[in-house]
Structures are given as C-alpha cells and as structure tokens.
A tleap script that builds the chain and sets N, CA, C and O, in Angstrom:
source leaprc.protein.ff14SB
mol = sequence {
  NMET GLU PHE SER SER THR LEU ALA ALA PHE
  PHE GLY LEU PRO GLY GLY TYR GLU TRP LEU
  ILE ILE LEU VAL VAL ALA LEU LEU ILE PHE
  GLY LYS ARG LEU PRO GLU VAL GLY ARG SER
  LEU GLY LYS SER ILE VAL GLU PHE LYS LYS
  GLY VAL LYS GLY VAL LYS GLU GLU VAL ALA
  GLU VAL ASP ALA ASP ILE GLU HIE ALA ALA
  ILE GLU LYS LYS ASP GLU THR PRO GLN LEU
  PRO CALA
}
set mol.1.N position { 3.655 -17.992 44.396 }
set mol.1.CA position { 2.971 -17.217 43.375 }
set mol.1.C position { 2.754 -15.781 43.857 }
set mol.1.O position { 2.755 -14.843 43.060 }
set mol.2.N position { 2.573 -15.627 45.141 }
set mol.2.CA position { 2.336 -14.296 45.710 }
set mol.2.C position { 3.553 -13.400 45.518 }
set mol.2.O position { 3.423 -12.210 45.234 }
set mol.3.N position { 4.741 -13.989 45.678 }
set mol.3.CA position { 5.973 -13.206 45.553 }
set mol.3.C position { 6.150 -12.653 44.144 }
set mol.3.O position { 6.543 -11.497 43.985 }
set mol.4.N position { 5.867 -13.459 43.111 }
set mol.4.CA position { 6.076 -13.008 41.738 }
set mol.4.C position { 5.106 -11.882 41.372 }
set mol.4.O position { 5.494 -10.952 40.664 }
set mol.5.N position { 3.866 -11.943 41.832 }
set mol.5.CA position { 2.926 -10.865 41.522 }
set mol.5.C position { 3.306 -9.587 42.269 }
set mol.5.O position { 3.133 -8.488 41.742 }
set mol.6.N position { 3.821 -9.725 43.489 }
set mol.6.CA position { 4.280 -8.559 44.237 }
set mol.6.C position { 5.502 -7.963 43.563 }
set mol.6.O position { 5.634 -6.742 43.475 }
set mol.7.N position { 6.390 -8.814 43.089 }
set mol.7.CA position { 7.578 -8.345 42.405 }
set mol.7.C position { 7.208 -7.633 41.107 }
set mol.7.O position { 7.791 -6.598 40.783 }
set mol.8.N position { 6.253 -8.171 40.367 }
set mol.8.CA position { 5.801 -7.536 39.128 }
set mol.8.C position { 5.175 -6.177 39.416 }
set mol.8.O position { 5.387 -5.221 38.670 }
set mol.9.N position { 4.409 -6.092 40.492 }
set mol.9.CA position { 3.796 -4.818 40.861 }
set mol.9.C position { 4.867 -3.817 41.285 }
set mol.9.O position { 4.740 -2.619 41.028 }
set mol.10.N position { 5.910 -4.306 41.926 }
set mol.10.CA position { 6.987 -3.424 42.369 }
set mol.10.C position { 7.726 -2.809 41.183 }
set mol.10.O position { 8.088 -1.633 41.222 }
set mol.11.N position { 7.950 -3.588 40.138 }
set mol.11.CA position { 8.679 -3.098 38.982 }
set mol.11.C position { 7.765 -2.567 37.889 }
set mol.11.O position { 8.251 -2.257 36.801 }
set mol.12.N position { 6.471 -2.450 38.124 }
set mol.12.CA position { 5.535 -1.961 37.122 }
set mol.12.C position { 5.637 -0.459 36.921 }
set mol.12.O position { 6.428 0.214 37.583 }
set mol.13.N position { 4.841 0.057 36.016 }
set mol.13.CA position { 4.826 1.495 35.754 }
set mol.13.C position { 4.174 2.236 36.909 }
set mol.13.O position { 3.286 1.704 37.574 }
set mol.14.N position { 4.616 3.466 37.145 }
set mol.14.CA position { 4.008 4.252 38.229 }
set mol.14.C position { 2.541 4.571 37.936 }
set mol.14.O position { 2.138 4.721 36.783 }
set mol.15.N position { 1.767 4.668 38.997 }
set mol.15.CA position { 0.363 5.025 38.874 }
set mol.15.C position { 0.178 6.536 38.934 }
set mol.15.O position { 1.146 7.284 38.795 }
set mol.16.N position { -1.049 6.990 39.138 }
set mol.16.CA position { -1.372 8.411 39.134 }
set mol.16.C position { -0.649 9.221 40.194 }
set mol.16.O position { -0.053 10.253 39.886 }
set mol.17.N position { -0.695 8.768 41.440 }
set mol.17.CA position { -0.061 9.519 42.516 }
set mol.17.C position { 1.458 9.497 42.390 }
set mol.17.O position { 2.133 10.475 42.713 }
set mol.18.N position { 1.990 8.367 41.915 }
set mol.18.CA position { 3.442 8.287 41.752 }
set mol.18.C position { 3.926 9.298 40.716 }
set mol.18.O position { 4.962 9.934 40.915 }
set mol.19.N position { 3.189 9.456 39.607 }
set mol.19.CA position { 3.568 10.440 38.593 }
set mol.19.C position { 3.524 11.852 39.171 }
set mol.19.O position { 4.376 12.684 38.857 }
set mol.20.N position { 2.543 12.115 40.005 }
set mol.20.CA position { 2.438 13.432 40.629 }
set mol.20.C position { 3.653 13.698 41.514 }
set mol.20.O position { 4.207 14.797 41.500 }
set mol.21.N position { 4.061 12.703 42.274 }
set mol.21.CA position { 5.235 12.852 43.142 }
set mol.21.C position { 6.484 13.052 42.295 }
set mol.21.O position { 7.319 13.898 42.616 }
set mol.22.N position { 6.622 12.284 41.217 }
set mol.22.CA position { 7.773 12.434 40.326 }
set mol.22.C position { 7.812 13.829 39.727 }
set mol.22.O position { 8.883 14.428 39.630 }
set mol.23.N position { 6.665 14.356 39.324 }
set mol.23.CA position { 6.584 15.696 38.757 }
set mol.23.C position { 7.005 16.755 39.773 }
set mol.23.O position { 7.752 17.675 39.442 }
set mol.24.N position { 6.530 16.625 40.997 }
set mol.24.CA position { 6.885 17.595 42.048 }
set mol.24.C position { 8.391 17.540 42.320 }
set mol.24.O position { 9.035 18.581 42.452 }
set mol.25.N position { 8.947 16.343 42.402 }
set mol.25.CA position { 10.387 16.206 42.650 }
set mol.25.C position { 11.177 16.805 41.483 }
set mol.25.O position { 12.184 17.479 41.702 }
set mol.26.N position { 10.731 16.565 40.246 }
set mol.26.CA position { 11.413 17.138 39.074 }
set mol.26.C position { 11.372 18.661 39.131 }
set mol.26.O position { 12.369 19.320 38.836 }
set mol.27.N position { 10.229 19.221 39.507 }
set mol.27.CA position { 10.128 20.680 39.612 }
set mol.27.C position { 11.057 21.222 40.694 }
set mol.27.O position { 11.666 22.278 40.519 }
set mol.28.N position { 11.169 20.509 41.804 }
set mol.28.CA position { 12.059 20.956 42.872 }
set mol.28.C position { 13.525 20.868 42.467 }
set mol.28.O position { 14.321 21.744 42.805 }
set mol.29.N position { 13.880 19.814 41.746 }
set mol.29.CA position { 15.280 19.624 41.371 }
set mol.29.C position { 15.681 20.568 40.242 }
set mol.29.O position { 16.713 21.234 40.326 }
set mol.30.N position { 14.873 20.628 39.189 }
set mol.30.CA position { 15.260 21.381 38.002 }
set mol.30.C position { 14.777 22.823 38.019 }
set mol.30.O position { 15.431 23.694 37.446 }
set mol.31.N position { 13.655 23.093 38.661 }
set mol.31.CA position { 13.151 24.451 38.790 }
set mol.31.C position { 13.025 25.186 37.471 }
set mol.31.O position { 12.290 24.756 36.582 }
set mol.32.N position { 13.750 26.307 37.340 }
set mol.32.CA position { 13.660 27.139 36.142 }
set mol.32.C position { 14.329 26.497 34.937 }
set mol.32.O position { 14.063 26.891 33.801 }
set mol.33.N position { 15.194 25.511 35.166 }
set mol.33.CA position { 15.885 24.849 34.061 }
set mol.33.C position { 15.025 23.790 33.390 }
set mol.33.O position { 15.445 23.220 32.383 }
set mol.34.N position { 13.849 23.508 33.907 }
set mol.34.CA position { 13.011 22.438 33.371 }
set mol.34.C position { 12.670 22.640 31.887 }
set mol.34.O position { 12.719 21.663 31.139 }
set mol.35.N position { 12.327 23.856 31.415 }
set mol.35.CA position { 12.093 24.026 29.976 }
set mol.35.C position { 13.338 23.711 29.136 }
set mol.35.O position { 13.227 23.143 28.049 }
set mol.36.N position { 14.512 24.078 29.637 }
set mol.36.CA position { 15.749 23.761 28.922 }
set mol.36.C position { 15.964 22.251 28.854 }
set mol.36.O position { 16.375 21.719 27.822 }
set mol.37.N position { 15.687 21.579 29.944 }
set mol.37.CA position { 15.830 20.125 29.986 }
set mol.37.C position { 14.845 19.479 29.002 }
set mol.37.O position { 15.195 18.520 28.314 }
set mol.38.N position { 13.633 19.997 28.940 }
set mol.38.CA position { 12.637 19.475 27.999 }
set mol.38.C position { 13.072 19.667 26.553 }
set mol.38.O position { 12.933 18.764 25.728 }
set mol.39.N position { 13.603 20.855 26.249 }
set mol.39.CA position { 14.091 21.112 24.896 }
set mol.39.C position { 15.245 20.186 24.540 }
set mol.39.O position { 15.295 19.645 23.435 }
set mol.40.N position { 16.154 20.009 25.458 }
set mol.40.CA position { 17.292 19.120 25.220 }
set mol.40.C position { 16.824 17.692 24.992 }
set mol.40.O position { 17.329 16.998 24.110 }
set mol.41.N position { 15.863 17.261 25.785 }
set mol.41.CA position { 15.317 15.915 25.625 }
set mol.41.C position { 14.634 15.772 24.272 }
set mol.41.O position { 14.787 14.750 23.604 }
set mol.42.N position { 13.887 16.785 23.867 }
set mol.42.CA position { 13.219 16.758 22.564 }
set mol.42.C position { 14.214 16.697 21.417 }
set mol.42.O position { 14.022 15.936 20.469 }
set mol.43.N position { 15.279 17.496 21.494 }
set mol.43.CA position { 16.308 17.477 20.457 }
set mol.43.C position { 16.996 16.115 20.410 }
set mol.43.O position { 17.309 15.610 19.331 }
set mol.44.N position { 17.227 15.532 21.562 }
set mol.44.CA position { 17.859 14.215 21.613 }
set mol.44.C position { 16.986 13.166 20.943 }
set mol.44.O position { 17.487 12.313 20.210 }
set mol.45.N position { 15.697 13.223 21.187 }
set mol.45.CA position { 14.772 12.269 20.583 }
set mol.45.C position { 14.750 12.438 19.071 }
set mol.45.O position { 14.743 11.448 18.339 }
set mol.46.N position { 14.739 13.684 18.593 }
set mol.46.CA position { 14.741 13.939 17.148 }
set mol.46.C position { 16.020 13.392 16.514 }
set mol.46.O position { 15.962 12.755 15.462 }
set mol.47.N position { 17.167 13.633 17.138 }
set mol.47.CA position { 18.438 13.129 16.613 }
set mol.47.C position { 18.458 11.606 16.604 }
set mol.47.O position { 18.962 10.997 15.661 }
set mol.48.N position { 17.916 10.993 17.640 }
set mol.48.CA position { 17.849 9.532 17.698 }
set mol.48.C position { 16.999 8.995 16.554 }
set mol.48.O position { 17.379 8.023 15.900 }
set mol.49.N position { 15.855 9.618 16.310 }
set mol.49.CA position { 14.985 9.177 15.219 }
set mol.49.C position { 15.672 9.332 13.865 }
set mol.49.O position { 15.532 8.472 12.995 }
set mol.50.N position { 16.419 10.434 13.681 }
set mol.50.CA position { 17.172 10.619 12.434 }
set mol.50.C position { 18.198 9.509 12.264 }
set mol.50.O position { 18.370 8.981 11.165 }
set mol.51.N position { 18.876 9.155 13.344 }
set mol.51.CA position { 19.869 8.086 13.292 }
set mol.51.C position { 19.240 6.752 12.939 }
set mol.51.O position { 19.786 5.998 12.133 }
set mol.52.N position { 18.094 6.456 13.537 }
set mol.52.CA position { 17.404 5.197 13.245 }
set mol.52.C position { 16.956 5.175 11.787 }
set mol.52.O position { 17.052 4.145 11.120 }
set mol.53.N position { 16.469 6.309 11.296 }
set mol.53.CA position { 16.031 6.388 9.894 }
set mol.53.C position { 17.211 6.159 8.962 }
set mol.53.O position { 17.079 5.465 7.954 }
set mol.54.N position { 18.363 6.736 9.288 }
set mol.54.CA position { 19.563 6.548 8.475 }
set mol.54.C position { 19.990 5.086 8.434 }
set mol.54.O position { 20.379 4.579 7.382 }
set mol.55.N position { 19.918 4.414 9.569 }
set mol.55.CA position { 20.279 3.000 9.620 }
set mol.55.C position { 19.307 2.173 8.789 }
set mol.55.O position { 19.718 1.256 8.078 }
set mol.56.N position { 18.023 2.493 8.876 }
set mol.56.CA position { 17.030 1.761 8.082 }
set mol.56.C position { 17.284 1.948 6.588 }
set mol.56.O position { 17.148 1.000 5.815 }
set mol.57.N position { 17.653 3.169 6.173 }
set mol.57.CA position { 17.945 3.427 4.766 }
set mol.57.C position { 19.171 2.647 4.306 }
set mol.57.O position { 19.188 2.109 3.199 }
set mol.58.N position { 20.204 2.584 5.161 }
set mol.58.CA position { 21.402 1.830 4.812 }
set mol.58.C position { 21.097 0.337 4.673 }
set mol.58.O position { 21.605 -0.322 3.765 }
set mol.59.N position { 20.273 -0.189 5.568 }
set mol.59.CA position { 19.901 -1.601 5.496 }
set mol.59.C position { 19.117 -1.864 4.219 }
set mol.59.O position { 19.319 -2.891 3.571 }
set mol.60.N position { 18.233 -0.958 3.852 }
set mol.60.CA position { 17.456 -1.121 2.620 }
set mol.60.C position { 18.380 -1.099 1.403 }
set mol.60.O position { 18.181 -1.870 0.465 }
set mol.61.N position { 19.388 -0.226 1.409 }
set mol.61.CA position { 20.347 -0.170 0.299 }
set mol.61.C position { 21.136 -1.469 0.188 }
set mol.61.O position { 21.333 -1.984 -0.912 }
set mol.62.N position { 21.587 -1.996 1.314 }
set mol.62.CA position { 22.345 -3.248 1.306 }
set mol.62.C position { 21.464 -4.391 0.809 }
set mol.62.O position { 21.919 -5.227 0.028 }
set mol.63.N position { 20.210 -4.436 1.252 }
set mol.63.CA position { 19.283 -5.466 0.783 }
set mol.63.C position { 19.088 -5.366 -0.722 }
set mol.63.O position { 19.056 -6.384 -1.413 }
set mol.64.N position { 18.956 -4.150 -1.236 }
set mol.64.CA position { 18.770 -3.961 -2.677 }
set mol.64.C position { 20.022 -4.403 -3.435 }
set mol.64.O position { 19.920 -5.017 -4.497 }
set mol.65.N position { 21.210 -4.090 -2.890 }
set mol.65.CA position { 22.454 -4.509 -3.533 }
set mol.65.C position { 22.575 -6.032 -3.562 }
set mol.65.O position { 22.985 -6.607 -4.570 }
set mol.66.N position { 22.221 -6.672 -2.467 }
set mol.66.CA position { 22.276 -8.133 -2.407 }
set mol.66.C position { 21.303 -8.740 -3.401 }
set mol.66.O position { 21.636 -9.691 -4.109 }
set mol.67.N position { 20.111 -8.193 -3.451 }
set mol.67.CA position { 19.102 -8.698 -4.384 }
set mol.67.C position { 19.574 -8.503 -5.830 }
set mol.67.O position { 19.410 -9.395 -6.663 }
set mol.68.N position { 20.151 -7.352 -6.121 }
set mol.68.CA position { 20.653 -7.063 -7.468 }
set mol.68.C position { 21.781 -8.032 -7.840 }
set mol.68.O position { 21.836 -8.531 -8.963 }
set mol.69.N position { 22.681 -8.291 -6.879 }
set mol.69.CA position { 23.785 -9.220 -7.126 }
set mol.69.C position { 23.265 -10.637 -7.366 }
set mol.69.O position { 23.802 -11.361 -8.204 }
set mol.70.N position { 22.237 -11.030 -6.645 }
set mol.70.CA position { 21.662 -12.364 -6.824 }
set mol.70.C position { 21.026 -12.492 -8.205 }
set mol.70.O position { 21.131 -13.539 -8.844 }
set mol.71.N position { 20.372 -11.436 -8.665 }
set mol.71.CA position { 19.755 -11.451 -10.000 }
set mol.71.C position { 20.837 -11.529 -11.073 }
set mol.71.O position { 20.692 -12.275 -12.042 }
set mol.72.N position { 21.924 -10.765 -10.911 }
set mol.72.CA position { 23.022 -10.804 -11.886 }
set mol.72.C position { 23.674 -12.183 -11.922 }
set mol.72.O position { 24.017 -12.685 -12.993 }
set mol.73.N position { 23.843 -12.789 -10.755 }
set mol.73.CA position { 24.461 -14.109 -10.691 }
set mol.73.C position { 23.562 -15.138 -11.374 }
set mol.73.O position { 24.053 -16.040 -12.053 }
set mol.74.N position { 22.273 -15.007 -11.200 }
set mol.74.CA position { 21.326 -15.926 -11.825 }
set mol.74.C position { 21.388 -15.784 -13.349 }
set mol.74.O position { 21.310 -16.775 -14.075 }
set mol.75.N position { 21.530 -14.543 -13.824 }
set mol.75.CA position { 21.606 -14.298 -15.268 }
set mol.75.C position { 22.906 -14.840 -15.860 }
set mol.75.O position { 22.934 -15.200 -17.037 }
set mol.76.N position { 23.994 -14.907 -15.066 }
set mol.76.CA position { 25.283 -15.369 -15.561 }
set mol.76.C position { 25.387 -16.887 -15.653 }
set mol.76.O position { 26.270 -17.390 -16.349 }
set mol.77.N position { 24.524 -17.629 -14.980 }
set mol.77.CA position { 24.620 -19.075 -15.008 }
set mol.77.C position { 24.314 -19.582 -16.407 }
set mol.77.O position { 23.333 -19.164 -17.023 }
set mol.78.N position { 25.143 -20.477 -16.908 }
set mol.78.CA position { 24.925 -20.963 -18.280 }
set mol.78.C position { 23.662 -21.826 -18.381 }
set mol.78.O position { 23.346 -22.613 -17.489 }
set mol.79.N position { 22.973 -21.651 -19.473 }
set mol.79.CA position { 21.764 -22.422 -19.720 }
set mol.79.C position { 22.143 -23.683 -20.508 }
set mol.79.O position { 22.889 -23.606 -21.485 }
set mol.80.N position { 21.644 -24.804 -20.094 }
set mol.80.CA position { 21.872 -26.059 -20.795 }
set mol.80.C position { 20.936 -26.146 -21.981 }
set mol.80.O position { 19.758 -25.807 -21.864 }
set mol.81.N position { 21.444 -26.602 -23.135 }
set mol.81.CA position { 20.550 -26.721 -24.293 }
set mol.81.C position { 19.510 -27.821 -24.071 }
set mol.81.O position { 19.794 -28.857 -23.470 }
set mol.82.N position { 18.336 -27.574 -24.557 }
set mol.82.CA position { 17.239 -28.530 -24.337 }
set mol.82.C position { 17.239 -29.633 -25.339 }
set mol.82.O position { 16.381 -30.514 -25.287 }
savepdb mol mol.pdb
quit
C-alpha cells in the first residue's frame, strides 16, 4: 500500500515550490520570447475551442436530422382501421 501512495504522490500535480522552479526554468529557457510563447498558446487554445464548438454544432445537426427522419418515418407508417 505504501508503494501506491508514493507512486500517486510522484505523479501528482506540482506543489508551490515546484511551480516556482518551473517558472524560473521557463524564464531561463524562453527569456524575452516568453510573451510570444504565451500569445501563441492563447491563440492555440482559442482555435481549439472553436474547433470543439464546430464539432458540437455538427453533432447537434446530425441529431436533429436523425430525429426529423424518425418523425417522418413514423408519419409514413400506415394506420390500421379501427
């Protein structure tokens, strides 16, 4: 049981000091390019969200088409006289 909790802690999210170290390393690596990298990352996220929204709209259209086809098929079935 000790191994699994240690393994979970190893793969967990970084804590306060770890984020500080990551930030310092990022500043050393990217330096003056860091604002450009941030802008690029922001644009990428916006494009990803647009893509996800487009996929959701397409799925909604297909669902509506299927529902419409099911209603038309139901209307076409012959009614038996009572």
